[in-house]
C-alpha positions as CSV (number, residue, x, y, z in Angstrom):
1,X,-7.7,45.2,-1.5
2,X,-11.4,45.9,-0.9
3,X,-12.3,42.7,-2.9
4,X,-9.7,40.7,-1.0
5,X,-11.1,41.9,2.4
6,X,-14.6,40.9,1.5
7,X,-13.3,37.5,0.5
8,X,-11.5,37.2,3.8
9,X,-14.7,37.9,5.8
10,X,-16.7,35.4,3.8
11,X,-13.8,32.8,4.3
12,X,-13.8,33.5,8.1
13,X,-17.5,32.5,8.3
14,X,-16.9,29.4,6.2
15,X,-13.8,28.5,8.3
16,X,-15.6,28.7,11.6
17,X,-18.4,26.5,10.3
18,X,-15.8,24.0,9.1
19,X,-14.3,23.7,12.5
20,X,-17.8,22.8,13.8
21,X,-18.8,20.3,11.1
22,X,-15.7,18.7,9.7
23,X,-14.6,15.5,11.3
24,X,-11.1,14.0,11.1
25,X,-10.2,10.4,10.2
26,X,-11.7,8.0,12.7
27,X,-8.4,6.4,13.7
28,X,-7.1,9.7,15.2
29,X,-6.6,10.7,18.8
30,X,-8.0,14.2,19.4
31,X,-5.0,15.8,20.9
32,X,-5.2,19.1,18.9
33,X,-2.1,20.5,20.5
34,X,-1.7,23.5,18.2
35,X,-5.3,24.6,18.1
36,X,-5.8,24.3,21.9
37,X,-2.6,26.2,22.6
38,X,-3.7,29.0,20.2
39,X,-7.1,29.2,21.9
40,X,-5.7,29.0,25.4
41,X,-3.2,31.9,24.7
42,X,-5.6,33.9,22.6
43,X,-2.9,34.1,20.1
44,X,-3.3,36.9,17.5
45,X,-0.4,38.1,15.4
46,X,-0.4,41.8,14.6
47,X,1.2,43.1,11.4
48,X,3.4,45.4,13.4
49,X,4.7,42.4,15.5
50,X,5.2,40.4,12.3
51,X,7.1,43.2,10.7
52,X,9.4,43.4,13.7
53,X,10.0,39.7,13.5
54,X,10.8,40.0,9.8
55,X,13.3,42.7,10.4
56,X,15.1,40.6,13.1
57,X,15.0,37.5,11.0
58,X,16.4,39.2,7.9
59,X,19.1,40.9,9.9
60,X,20.1,37.6,11.6
61,X,20.1,35.7,8.3
62,X,22.2,38.3,6.5
63,X,24.7,38.3,9.4
64,X,25.1,34.6,9.4
65,X,25.5,34.5,5.6
66,X,28.2,37.1,6.0
67,X,30.0,34.9,8.6
68,X,30.1,31.9,6.2
69,X,33.7,30.8,5.4
70,X,35.1,32.3,2.2
71,X,35.5,28.8,0.8
72,X,31.8,28.1,1.1
73,X,30.9,31.5,-0.4
74,X,33.2,31.0,-3.4
75,X,31.5,27.7,-4.3
76,X,28.0,29.3,-4.0
77,X,29.0,32.2,-6.2
78,X,30.5,30.0,-8.8
79,X,27.3,28.0,-8.9
80,X,25.4,31.2,-9.5
81,X,27.7,32.3,-12.3
82,X,27.1,29.1,-14.1
83,X,23.4,30.0,-14.3
84,X,24.0,33.5,-15.8
85,X,23.7,32.3,-19.4
86,X,20.9,29.8,-18.6
87,X,18.1,29.9,-21.2
88,X,14.9,29.1,-19.3
89,X,13.4,26.2,-21.2
90,X,9.7,25.9,-22.0
91,X,7.5,23.4,-20.2
92,X,5.2,22.4,-23.1
93,X,1.8,20.8,-22.8
94,X,3.2,17.6,-24.4
95,X,5.6,17.2,-21.5
96,X,2.9,17.8,-18.9
97,X,0.6,15.2,-20.6
98,X,3.3,12.4,-20.6
99,X,2.2,11.3,-17.1
100,X,-1.4,10.8,-18.3
101,X,-0.4,9.2,-21.6
102,X,2.3,6.8,-20.6
103,X,2.9,7.2,-16.9
104,X,6.3,8.9,-17.2
105,X,6.7,11.7,-14.6
106,X,10.4,12.1,-14.8
107,X,10.8,14.1,-18.0
108,X,8.6,17.0,-16.9
109,X,9.8,16.9,-13.3
110,X,13.5,16.8,-14.3
111,X,13.0,19.9,-16.5
112,X,11.1,21.7,-13.8
113,X,13.7,20.9,-11.2
114,X,16.4,22.2,-13.5
115,X,14.6,25.5,-13.7
116,X,14.0,25.7,-10.0
117,X,17.7,24.8,-9.3
118,X,19.1,27.5,-11.5
119,X,16.8,30.1,-9.9
120,X,17.8,29.0,-6.4
121,X,21.5,29.0,-7.3
122,X,21.3,32.6,-8.6
123,X,19.4,33.8,-5.5
124,X,21.9,32.2,-3.2
125,X,24.8,33.6,-5.2
126,X,23.3,37.0,-4.7
127,X,22.8,36.5,-1.0
128,X,26.5,35.7,-0.4
129,X,27.8,38.3,-2.8
130,X,25.2,41.1,-3.4
131,X,26.5,41.1,-6.9
132,X,24.0,43.0,-9.0
133,X,25.0,41.0,-12.1
134,X,22.6,38.2,-10.8
135,X,19.5,40.4,-10.6
136,X,18.4,40.4,-14.2
137,X,18.7,36.6,-14.5
138,X,16.9,36.2,-11.2
139,X,14.1,38.3,-12.5
140,X,14.0,36.0,-15.6
141,X,13.8,32.9,-13.4
142,X,11.1,34.5,-11.2
143,X,9.1,35.6,-14.2
144,X,9.3,32.2,-15.8
145,X,8.1,30.6,-12.6
146,X,5.2,33.1,-12.2
147,X,4.2,32.5,-15.8
148,X,3.8,28.7,-15.3
149,X,0.2,27.7,-15.8
150,X,0.4,25.7,-12.6
151,X,2.9,24.9,-9.8
152,X,1.3,21.5,-9.5
153,X,3.0,18.3,-10.8
154,X,1.3,16.3,-13.6
155,X,1.1,13.4,-11.1
156,X,-0.9,15.4,-8.6
157,X,-3.1,17.4,-10.9
158,X,-5.6,14.5,-10.7
159,X,-6.9,16.3,-7.5
160,X,-8.7,18.8,-9.8
161,X,-12.3,18.1,-10.6
162,X,-11.4,17.8,-14.3
163,X,-9.1,14.9,-13.4
164,X,-5.7,14.0,-14.8
165,X,-4.4,15.9,-17.8
166,X,-3.7,19.6,-18.3
167,X,-4.4,22.0,-15.4
168,X,-7.9,23.6,-15.3
169,X,-7.3,27.4,-15.3
170,X,-10.6,27.8,-13.4
171,X,-9.5,25.7,-10.4
172,X,-6.4,26.2,-8.2
173,X,-4.8,23.1,-6.7
174,X,-2.2,23.0,-3.9
175,X,0.2,20.1,-3.9
176,X,3.8,19.5,-2.6
177,X,5.5,21.5,-5.4
178,X,3.0,24.3,-5.2
179,X,3.7,24.6,-1.5
180,X,7.5,24.4,-2.1
181,X,7.3,27.0,-4.9
182,X,5.3,29.4,-2.8
183,X,7.9,29.1,0.1
184,X,10.8,29.7,-2.2
185,X,9.2,32.6,-4.1
186,X,8.3,34.2,-0.7
187,X,11.8,33.7,0.7
188,X,13.2,35.3,-2.4
189,X,10.9,38.3,-2.1
190,X,11.6,38.5,1.6
191,X,15.4,38.7,1.1
192,X,15.5,40.5,-2.2
193,X,12.6,42.9,-2.0
194,X,14.6,46.1,-2.5
195,X,16.8,45.0,-5.4
196,X,13.7,43.5,-7.2
197,X,11.7,46.7,-6.6
198,X,14.5,48.7,-8.0
199,X,14.9,46.4,-11.1
200,X,11.1,46.5,-11.7
201,X,8.2,47.1,-9.3
202,X,6.1,44.7,-11.4
203,X,7.9,41.7,-10.1
204,X,7.0,42.2,-6.4
205,X,3.5,43.0,-7.4
206,X,3.2,39.9,-9.5
207,X,4.6,37.7,-6.7
208,X,1.9,39.0,-4.4
209,X,-0.8,38.4,-7.0
210,X,0.3,34.8,-7.7
211,X,0.7,33.9,-4.1
212,X,-2.8,35.1,-3.3
213,X,-4.3,33.4,-6.3
214,X,-2.5,30.1,-6.1
215,X,-2.1,29.6,-2.4
216,X,-4.0,32.0,0.0
217,X,-7.4,31.9,-1.6
218,X,-7.7,28.2,-2.3
219,X,-6.2,27.3,1.1
220,X,-8.8,29.4,2.9
221,X,-11.7,28.5,0.7
222,X,-11.3,24.7,0.6
223,X,-11.1,21.7,2.9
224,X,-11.4,19.0,0.2
225,X,-7.6,18.7,-0.4
226,X,-7.1,15.2,1.2
227,X,-3.8,16.2,2.8
228,X,-5.4,18.9,4.9
229,X,-7.1,16.2,7.0
230,X,-10.7,17.2,7.0
231,X,-11.9,14.2,5.1
232,X,-11.9,10.4,5.9
233,X,-8.5,9.8,4.3
234,X,-5.7,9.8,6.8
235,X,-2.9,12.3,6.1
236,X,0.8,11.6,5.6
237,X,4.0,13.6,5.0
238,X,2.1,15.8,2.5
239,X,0.4,17.6,5.5
240,X,3.4,19.0,7.4
241,X,5.4,19.4,4.2
242,X,2.8,21.6,2.5
243,X,1.6,23.4,5.7
244,X,5.1,24.2,6.8
245,X,6.0,25.7,3.4
246,X,2.8,27.8,3.3
247,X,3.4,29.0,6.9
248,X,6.9,30.2,5.7
249,X,5.3,31.8,2.7
250,X,2.6,33.7,4.8
251,X,5.1,34.8,7.5
252,X,7.5,36.2,4.8
253,X,5.0,38.0,2.6
254,X,1.4,38.4,3.9
255,X,0.4,42.0,4.7
256,X,-3.3,41.6,5.6
257,X,-3.7,41.1,9.3
258,X,-7.1,39.2,9.0
259,X,-5.7,37.0,6.3
260,X,-2.6,36.4,8.3
261,X,-4.4,35.1,11.4
262,X,-7.0,33.1,9.4
263,X,-4.1,31.3,7.6
264,X,-2.2,30.6,10.9
265,X,-5.3,29.2,12.6
266,X,-6.2,26.9,9.7
267,X,-2.6,25.8,9.1
268,X,-2.4,24.9,12.8
269,X,-5.7,23.0,12.7
270,X,-4.6,21.1,9.6
271,X,-1.3,20.1,11.2
272,X,-3.2,18.9,14.3
273,X,-4.8,16.2,12.1
274,X,-1.2,15.0,11.2
275,X,-0.2,14.9,14.9
276,X,-3.5,13.3,15.9
277,X,-2.8,10.4,13.6
278,X,0.4,9.4,15.3
279,X,0.9,6.8,18.0
280,X,2.4,7.8,21.3
281,X,5.7,6.2,20.3
282,X,6.2,8.8,17.6
283,X,6.9,6.2,14.9
284,X,6.8,7.3,11.3
285,X,5.1,4.5,9.2
286,X,6.5,6.1,6.0
287,X,10.0,5.3,7.1
288,X,13.2,7.3,7.6
289,X,13.4,8.5,3.9
290,X,10.1,10.4,4.4
291,X,10.8,11.5,7.9
292,X,12.4,14.7,6.8
293,X,9.2,15.7,5.1
294,X,7.0,14.4,8.0
295,X,8.4,14.8,11.5
296,X,11.2,16.9,10.0
297,X,8.8,19.5,8.6
298,X,6.6,19.3,11.8
299,X,9.5,20.6,14.0
300,X,10.2,23.4,11.5
301,X,6.5,24.4,11.7
302,X,6.5,24.4,15.5
303,X,9.7,26.3,15.7
304,X,8.4,29.0,13.3
305,X,5.3,29.4,15.5
306,X,7.3,29.6,18.6
307,X,9.6,32.2,17.1
308,X,6.9,34.5,15.6
309,X,4.9,34.3,18.8
310,X,7.8,35.3,21.0
311,X,7.7,31.9,22.7
312,X,4.0,32.1,23.6
313,X,3.3,29.1,21.4
314,X,5.4,26.2,22.5
315,X,4.9,22.5,22.8
316,X,8.2,21.4,24.4
317,X,6.4,19.6,27.2
318,X,4.6,17.1,24.8
319,X,6.4,13.6,24.9
320,X,4.8,12.5,21.7
321,X,6.4,15.3,19.7
322,X,9.8,14.5,21.3
323,X,9.3,10.9,20.3
324,X,8.6,11.9,16.7
325,X,12.1,13.4,16.7
326,X,13.8,10.5,18.6
327,X,12.3,8.0,16.0
328,X,15.0,8.9,13.5
329,X,18.0,7.8,15.4
330,X,16.2,4.6,16.6
331,X,16.0,3.6,12.9
332,X,19.7,4.3,12.2
333,X,21.9,1.2,11.2
334,X,25.3,2.6,10.3
335,X,26.7,5.4,8.1
336,X,23.8,6.5,5.8
337,X,22.0,3.1,6.2
338,X,18.6,3.4,7.8
339,X,15.8,0.9,8.3
340,X,13.9,1.0,5.0
341,X,10.5,-0.5,5.5
342,X,7.7,0.8,3.1
343,X,8.8,3.3,0.4
344,X,12.0,4.2,2.2
345,X,15.5,3.9,0.6
346,X,18.2,1.8,2.3
347,X,20.5,4.8,2.2
348,X,19.4,8.2,3.2
349,X,20.5,11.2,5.1
350,X,17.7,12.7,7.2
351,X,17.6,16.5,7.3
352,X,20.3,17.5,9.9
353,X,18.7,20.9,10.6
354,X,15.4,19.3,11.5
355,X,17.1,16.8,13.8
356,X,19.0,19.6,15.4
357,X,15.9,21.6,15.9
358,X,14.3,18.7,17.7
359,X,17.4,18.5,19.9
360,X,17.2,22.2,20.7
361,X,13.5,22.3,21.2
362,X,13.5,19.4,23.7
363,X,17.0,20.1,25.1
364,X,18.1,16.7,23.9
365,X,21.9,16.4,23.4
366,X,21.5,12.9,21.8
367,X,19.5,14.5,18.9
368,X,21.9,17.4,18.7
369,X,25.0,15.1,18.4
370,X,23.2,12.9,15.9
371,X,22.3,15.9,13.9
372,X,26.0,16.9,13.8
373,X,26.8,13.2,12.7
374,X,24.2,13.6,9.8
375,X,25.7,17.0,8.9
376,X,29.2,15.4,8.6
377,X,27.7,12.7,6.2
378,X,26.8,15.6,4.0
379,X,30.3,17.0,4.4
380,X,28.8,20.0,6.2
381,X,27.3,21.1,2.8
382,X,24.6,23.7,2.9
383,X,21.3,22.9,1.3
384,X,21.2,24.6,-2.2
385,X,18.1,23.1,-3.9
386,X,15.7,25.5,-2.2
387,X,16.2,29.1,-1.0
388,X,13.9,28.4,1.9
389,X,15.9,25.3,2.9
390,X,19.1,27.3,2.5
391,X,18.0,30.0,4.8
392,X,17.1,27.4,7.5
393,X,20.5,25.8,7.0
394,X,22.2,29.1,7.4
395,X,20.4,29.8,10.6
396,X,21.8,26.5,12.1
397,X,25.1,26.2,10.2
398,X,27.3,27.6,13.0
399,X,25.6,25.6,15.8
400,X,25.6,22.3,14.0
401,X,29.2,22.8,12.8
402,X,30.4,23.3,16.4
403,X,28.6,20.3,17.9
404,X,30.4,17.1,18.4
405,X,29.3,14.2,16.2
406,X,28.1,11.2,18.1
407,X,25.9,8.2,17.2
408,X,23.6,7.0,20.0
409,X,24.6,3.7,21.6
410,X,21.2,2.0,21.4
411,X,20.9,-1.7,21.9
412,X,17.2,-2.0,21.5
413,X,14.2,0.2,20.4
414,X,10.6,-0.9,20.5
415,X,7.8,1.3,19.1
416,X,4.7,-0.5,20.3
417,X,2.1,1.6,18.2
418,X,4.2,1.4,15.0
419,X,5.1,-2.2,15.8
420,X,8.8,-1.8,14.8
421,X,11.7,-3.2,16.8
422,X,15.4,-2.7,16.3
423,X,18.1,-4.6,18.2
424,X,21.9,-4.7,17.8
425,X,24.8,-6.5,19.3
426,X,28.2,-4.7,19.3
427,X,31.4,-6.6,19.8
428,X,35.0,-5.7,18.9
429,X,34.9,-7.8,15.7
430,X,31.2,-8.2,14.9
431,X,28.2,-6.0,14.8
432,X,24.7,-7.4,14.1
433,X,21.7,-5.2,13.5
434,X,18.1,-6.5,13.3
435,X,14.9,-4.7,12.5
436,X,11.5,-6.3,12.5
437,X,8.0,-4.9,11.8
438,X,4.5,-6.0,12.5
439,X,1.9,-3.4,11.7
440,X,-0.7,-3.6,8.9
441,X,-0.9,-3.3,5.2
442,X,-2.8,-0.1,5.1
443,X,0.0,2.2,6.2
444,X,1.2,5.2,4.3
445,X,3.5,4.2,1.4
446,X,2.6,0.7,2.3
447,X,4.3,-2.5,1.0
448,X,2.6,-5.8,1.9
449,X,5.2,-6.8,4.4
450,X,3.7,-7.6,7.8
451,X,6.3,-9.7,9.7
452,X,9.2,-8.5,7.6
453,X,12.7,-8.1,8.9
454,X,16.3,-7.1,7.8
455,X,19.7,-8.1,9.1
456,X,22.9,-6.1,8.7
457,X,26.4,-7.3,9.6
458,X,29.1,-4.7,10.5
459,X,27.0,-2.0,9.0
460,X,26.5,-3.8,5.7
461,X,23.2,-5.2,4.3
462,X,22.8,-8.9,4.2
463,X,19.1,-9.8,4.5
464,X,17.3,-6.8,3.1
465,X,14.1,-5.0,2.1
466,X,14.3,-4.0,-1.6
467,X,12.6,-0.7,-0.9
468,X,11.1,1.4,-3.6
469,X,11.8,2.0,-7.3
470,X,11.3,5.0,-9.5
471,X,7.8,6.5,-9.1
472,X,5.5,6.1,-12.1
473,X,1.8,6.3,-12.6
474,X,1.5,2.7,-11.5
475,X,3.2,3.3,-8.1
476,X,0.2,5.1,-6.6
477,X,-2.6,3.5,-8.5
478,X,-4.8,0.3,-8.3
479,X,-1.9,-1.5,-9.9
480,X,0.6,-0.7,-7.1
481,X,0.7,-4.3,-5.8
482,X,1.4,-5.7,-9.3
483,X,5.0,-4.2,-8.7
484,X,7.2,-7.0,-7.5
485,X,8.9,-5.0,-4.7
486,X,5.5,-4.2,-3.1
487,X,4.5,-7.8,-2.8
488,X,5.0,-9.9,0.4
489,X,6.7,-12.8,-1.6
490,X,9.5,-10.3,-2.3
491,X,9.9,-9.5,1.3
492,X,11.2,-11.6,4.1
493,X,7.7,-13.1,4.8
494,X,6.0,-16.4,4.4
495,X,3.8,-17.4,1.6
496,X,1.0,-19.5,3.1
497,X,-0.7,-22.2,1.0
498,X,0.7,-20.4,-2.0
499,X,-1.1,-17.2,-1.1
500,X,0.5,-13.8,-0.5
501,X,-0.5,-11.0,1.9
502,X,-3.2,-8.5,0.9
503,X,-3.2,-4.8,1.1
504,X,-5.5,-2.9,3.5
505,X,-5.6,-1.9,7.1
506,X,-7.5,-5.1,8.1
507,X,-4.5,-7.2,7.0
508,X,-2.3,-7.0,10.1
509,X,-0.2,-8.6,12.8
510,X,-1.9,-9.6,16.0
511,X,-0.9,-11.1,19.4
512,X,2.2,-9.0,19.5
513,X,4.6,-9.9,22.4
514,X,7.8,-8.0,23.0
515,X,10.4,-8.7,25.8
516,X,13.9,-7.4,26.4
517,X,16.8,-8.1,28.7
518,X,20.6,-7.2,28.5
519,X,21.4,-10.5,26.8
520,X,18.3,-11.1,24.7
521,X,15.5,-9.3,22.8
522,X,12.4,-11.1,21.4
523,X,9.4,-10.3,19.4
524,X,6.5,-12.6,18.4
525,X,3.4,-12.1,16.4
526,X,0.6,-13.9,14.6
527,X,0.6,-13.2,10.9
528,X,-2.6,-15.1,9.9
529,X,-4.7,-11.9,9.7
530,X,-2.3,-10.5,7.1
531,X,-3.5,-13.1,4.6
532,X,-6.8,-13.4,2.9
533,X,-9.3,-16.2,3.7
534,X,-8.0,-18.5,0.8
535,X,-4.8,-18.9,2.6
536,X,-6.8,-21.2,5.0
537,X,-4.6,-20.5,7.9
538,X,-5.7,-20.8,11.6
539,X,-2.5,-19.1,12.9
540,X,1.0,-18.5,11.9
541,X,3.2,-17.4,14.8
542,X,6.5,-15.9,13.8
543,X,9.0,-15.5,16.7
544,X,12.3,-13.6,16.7
545,X,14.8,-14.1,19.4
546,X,17.9,-12.0,19.2
547,X,20.7,-13.3,21.4
548,X,23.5,-10.7,21.9
549,X,25.8,-13.1,23.7
550,X,25.6,-15.8,21.0
551,X,25.5,-13.3,18.2
552,X,22.6,-14.9,16.5
553,X,19.0,-14.6,15.5
554,X,16.6,-17.5,16.0
555,X,13.5,-17.3,13.8
556,X,10.7,-19.8,14.6
557,X,7.6,-20.3,12.4
558,X,4.8,-22.2,14.2
559,X,1.7,-22.7,12.1
560,X,-1.6,-24.5,11.8
561,X,-3.7,-24.6,8.6
562,X,-7.4,-25.3,8.0
563,X,-6.4,-27.3,5.0
564,X,-3.5,-27.8,2.6
565,X,-4.1,-26.0,-0.7
566,X,-0.6,-25.4,-2.0
567,X,3.0,-25.5,-0.8
568,X,3.9,-22.9,1.9
569,X,7.3,-21.3,1.7
570,X,9.5,-18.9,3.7
571,X,11.2,-16.2,1.6
572,X,14.5,-14.4,2.3
573,X,15.8,-11.6,0.2
574,X,19.5,-10.9,0.3
575,X,22.2,-8.7,-1.1
576,X,24.8,-11.3,-0.1
577,X,24.9,-14.4,-2.3
578,X,23.4,-17.6,-0.7
579,X,25.5,-20.7,-1.1
580,X,24.1,-24.0,0.0
581,X,26.6,-26.0,2.0
582,X,27.0,-29.8,2.2
583,X,26.1,-29.8,5.9
584,X,22.6,-28.4,5.1
585,X,23.4,-24.8,6.0
586,X,23.5,-21.7,3.8
587,X,26.4,-19.3,3.7
588,X,25.7,-15.7,2.7
589,X,28.8,-14.4,0.9
590,X,29.7,-10.8,0.1
591,X,31.0,-9.7,-3.3
592,X,34.6,-10.9,-2.4
593,X,33.3,-14.5,-1.6
594,X,33.7,-14.0,2.2
595,X,31.0,-15.6,4.3
596,X,29.3,-12.8,6.4
597,X,26.3,-14.8,7.7
598,X,25.4,-18.4,8.2
599,X,21.9,-19.8,8.2
600,X,21.1,-23.1,9.8
601,X,17.7,-24.8,9.1
602,X,16.1,-28.2,9.6
603,X,17.2,-30.7,6.9
604,X,14.8,-32.8,4.7
605,X,11.9,-30.5,5.3
606,X,12.4,-28.0,2.4
607,X,13.0,-27.8,-1.2
608,X,15.4,-24.8,-1.6
609,X,15.0,-22.5,-4.6
610,X,17.4,-19.6,-5.3
611,X,17.1,-17.0,-8.0
612,X,18.8,-13.7,-8.7
613,X,16.5,-10.8,-9.2
614,X,18.2,-8.3,-11.6
615,X,17.5,-4.7,-11.0
616,X,15.9,-3.2,-14.0
617,X,15.0,0.1,-12.4
618,X,17.4,3.0,-12.0
619,X,16.4,3.7,-8.4
620,X,16.6,0.1,-7.3
621,X,19.9,-0.3,-9.2
622,X,21.4,2.7,-7.3
623,X,20.4,0.8,-4.1
624,X,21.4,-2.7,-4.9
625,X,23.7,-2.5,-8.0
626,X,23.4,-5.7,-10.0
627,X,20.7,-7.4,-8.1
628,X,19.3,-9.3,-5.1
629,X,19.0,-13.0,-4.3
630,X,15.6,-14.6,-3.6
631,X,15.8,-17.7,-1.4
632,X,12.7,-19.8,-1.0
633,X,12.3,-22.5,1.5
634,X,9.4,-24.5,0.1
635,X,7.8,-26.9,2.7
636,X,7.7,-30.4,1.0
637,X,5.2,-32.1,3.3
638,X,1.4,-31.4,3.4
639,X,1.1,-31.4,7.1
640,X,-1.4,-28.9,8.5
641,X,0.7,-27.9,11.4
642,X,4.4,-27.6,12.1
643,X,7.3,-25.7,13.7
644,X,10.3,-24.5,11.7
645,X,13.5,-23.1,13.2
646,X,16.0,-20.9,11.4
647,X,19.2,-19.7,13.1
648,X,21.2,-16.7,11.6
649,X,24.6,-16.4,13.1
């Protein structure tokens, strides 16, 4: 304890200096909501107040667990019983090294997730039953986890100074899984402290040792983890995801008051960097699939601080934070379909508890009802993959279950900083949904897709974004844009003079113009800056006009080139099969041969090429089954300027 206190005093000095000398990414707006509120309120959390909070939290959670329906408890107990004979498998060095050797990250991660899943199932089984038969196997799972050489994934260990490979025992790294593991281990100790102590005092002592060694000390000593926000690299979902998990861990287990407050201050400062990087529209450039770990984790972080501070720390009057919650229903298409620009999946169910927390925090019934809708998509199933997430779900289970489900009736949404627009037209027999994006090609989880759009009919995908495949070493490397689904030619974007878009923040949309009326929504942009100089383009104006009354989308391409180098073409990617008709139109047909969308285009200007792209990746196949259709409208003439009109109806 003496050694730890000395360390904390040293760290405090370093920490103060870092606040003075470390600068955030240049693109940020210096809002610093969390740090400023802590400073203004003089917030300091005493161990006595924290212990009181812990007692109240534990009592509340146990009561809500006890109130669960018997049918839910039975399922959770049965899942736990299935893990009683589980033989905790080894995680050998050869498994860990596969990522470096051949790029495979699935084999190790699958085995790790299996171990974590069994431990969580056992703990949840005990929480709903208090059956002592689970304790020895819980102890086995905890011990196996505490014995792991690292809690960091092979794909993330590259952050260590030694680089990719096996973990360096002399350097502790904190990544997503280290953060999640610390939150779960802490939640387990928080809820099962007494039975674990009775089984063997060494378990609780080992938990405290490992949390301090793997999380507390490196977090306070270092600022060079990119996700913290102190460097030049902009942060993404890693920031609130890790910081929220570590805040959970600290609030559940930390006993040293100095350490506690140093951690809370630095966690808040780090999350400020995440908030500072957002536009006022609250748009998540990582897409709805990652929203649960971005804005979704942020609201959990804010709610924890408000709760533990007895409402002294609250940010419910900040419109930006409210917008970060509202973003998620603005991207909803139908059912579990969401707008899937960047590395998002076409089907996802954002975390209902996080959405509900936004609704409660900002007194927004739209978000509360939407959360209930999302919960119904999950068949009101409690989160079981993480003890920490399970406890959050328990806390809100009754409230969400009693809330009426309702999808917001939203005709148009425009996020000017993110440069994403959605528009829909609802009639008794037809529903058309359009999403368009401008933006730039340096966004988090970026695809080269400036000017891309998608069209859904009656809640079903027609013109689509392929989304993301299974992550490998190539996905987040210099070879990222060799992957077909990251390239602009495989999005609904032009290829200019035979040239694709390039990656980087400087490759962007410009001259953005948005307008909206009850009958019509329009968005135009110049795409020329999204292409490198060898595209030889003066301007390429892409204009979308969404007409609700006519039930159609008019897409106009106006362009002017410096010179003709190669054929330009307009690309459309569809799930529906494109069939060229004799009248010069294209019918997009569903799997039953029914036309769901017609495309009219100017005759005699294009050579039309259609190919089917088979899905050879498990993740892409789960999204699009057999494959997608790639339709290319190749401009036959060599004119340096032109205007092309497409009508989808």
